[in-house]
C-alpha positions in Angstrom: 90.4 79.7 292.0 92.9 78.5 289.5 93.8 75.6 291.9 90.2 74.5 292.7 89.6 74.8 288.9 92.8 72.5 288.4 91.6 69.9 291.0 88.1 69.6 289.4 89.5 69.1 286.0 91.5 66.0 287.5 89.1 64.6 289.9 86.1 64.5 287.5 87.5 62.4 284.7 89.2 60.4 287.1 86.1 59.6 289.0 84.1 59.0 286.0 86.8 56.5 284.5 86.5 54.6 288.0 82.9 54.7 287.7 82.8 53.0 284.4 85.4 50.5 285.7 83.3 49.5 288.5 80.0 49.1 286.4 81.7 47.2 283.8 83.6 44.8 286.0 80.8 44.1 288.3 78.4 42.3 285.8 77.2 39.4 287.5 74.9 38.0 284.5 75.8 36.3 281.2 75.5 38.6 278.2 72.4 38.0 276.3 70.6 36.4 279.3 67.6 37.6 281.2 66.7 36.2 284.5 63.2 38.1 285.0 60.4 35.7 286.1 57.1 36.0 284.5 54.1 33.7 283.4 54.0 32.3 280.0 51.2 34.7 278.2 47.7 33.3 277.5 47.7 32.0 273.7 45.9 29.7 271.3 48.0 29.1 268.3 47.7 26.0 266.0 50.6 23.4 265.9 53.1 23.4 263.0 51.1 20.8 261.0 47.7 22.8 261.5 46.0 19.8 263.0 45.5 21.1 266.6 45.2 24.1 268.6 47.8 24.4 271.3 47.3 27.2 274.3 49.7 27.8 277.3 47.3 25.4 279.4 48.5 22.7 277.1 52.3 23.2 278.3 53.0 21.3 281.4 55.9 21.0 283.5 59.5 22.1 282.9 61.0 22.7 279.1 63.0 24.8 276.8 60.8 27.2 274.6 63.0 27.7 271.5 62.0 30.4 269.2 63.2 29.6 265.5 62.5 30.1 261.9 63.5 28.6 258.7 64.7 31.6 257.3 67.2 32.2 260.4 70.6 31.4 259.5 71.6 31.4 263.2 68.9 28.9 264.0 70.8 26.6 261.7 73.8 27.0 263.3 72.1 26.4 266.8 70.1 23.4 265.3 72.7 20.5 266.0 73.1 21.3 269.4 69.2 21.3 270.2 69.3 17.9 268.5 71.9 16.8 270.9 69.9 18.1 274.0 66.8 16.4 272.7 68.6 13.1 271.9 69.7 13.3 275.7 66.3 13.7 276.7 65.7 17.5 277.2 62.0 18.6 276.5 61.8 21.4 273.8 58.9 23.2 272.6 59.6 25.2 269.3 57.9 28.2 268.5 58.0 28.6 264.8 58.4 32.5 264.5 56.9 34.5 261.5 57.5 31.8 259.1 55.6 29.8 256.3 54.3 26.4 257.4 55.7 24.7 254.6 59.0 26.0 254.7 59.5 25.1 258.2 58.3 21.6 257.6 60.7 21.1 254.7 63.5 22.9 257.1 62.7 20.4 259.7 62.6 17.4 257.3 66.2 18.5 255.9 67.8 19.1 259.2 65.9 17.0 262.1 63.4 17.8 264.3 64.6 18.1 268.0 61.1 19.3 269.2 58.5 17.6 271.2 56.1 20.2 270.0 56.2 22.9 267.7 53.7 26.0 267.7 53.2 27.9 264.5 53.1 31.7 265.2 52.9 33.3 261.7 52.0 36.4 262.9 54.7 36.6 265.8 51.8 37.4 268.6 53.1 34.8 271.2 56.7 35.8 270.4 55.8 39.7 270.7 54.0 38.8 274.0 57.2 36.8 275.4 59.4 39.8 274.4 61.1 38.1 271.3 63.4 40.5 269.5 64.5 38.1 266.8 65.3 34.6 266.3 66.7 32.3 267.8 65.6 33.1 271.2 65.4 30.5 274.1 63.1 30.5 277.5 63.6 28.0 280.3 60.3 27.5 281.7 59.2 25.8 285.1 55.7 25.1 285.5 54.2 28.0 283.2 57.0 30.5 284.2 59.8 31.8 282.3 62.8 31.7 284.8 65.5 32.4 282.2 65.6 33.8 278.7 68.5 33.9 276.2 68.8 35.9 273.0 71.0 34.1 270.4 72.2 30.7 269.6 72.4 28.1 272.6 75.4 26.3 272.5 77.7 24.1 274.9 78.8 27.3 276.9 75.6 29.0 277.1 74.0 25.7 278.4 76.6 25.5 281.2 76.5 29.2 282.1 73.0 30.3 281.7 70.6 27.5 281.8 72.4 24.6 283.8 73.1 26.5 286.9 69.1 27.5 287.0 68.3 23.9 286.3 70.2 22.8 289.1 69.5 25.5 291.5 65.8 24.9 291.2 66.0 21.3 290.7 64.3 21.2 287.3 63.4 18.2 285.3 63.4 19.1 281.8 62.7 15.4 280.7 
């Protein structure tokens, strides 16, 4: 009995350590990235200027959907990279999240506007339907379907490791 107990005391911890090592070392996905494919939810919200109503039916083709806010410090860090993408012809739709319209407009005037279109989601309803937990978050959209979602700042590394492989494999045109 004593021998069996000693073997179990040795085998169980070694097995658990081995299991954790295998689980942690076989991660195939980039941290913060989600590759579930789902439809953009139905919505009808105004643009940031308050002049037009935008719905999911107005968003066509392939684009990045970037969730941002003027109160978001990480959005400010991310913003120059989004401007670089935009200057390279990448189509970016902004989703202004739980933000005062006038604060967002001042912020864009101060830091540049990389967005082709900006949806104002003051109450956060669309963001909630998309599964947003905070800002910034970015979605890669292909013909009305989200094909990748990244929580956090998009930078050159994230672009190269999360978005670019999908863009290349699906032959997407974000221009």
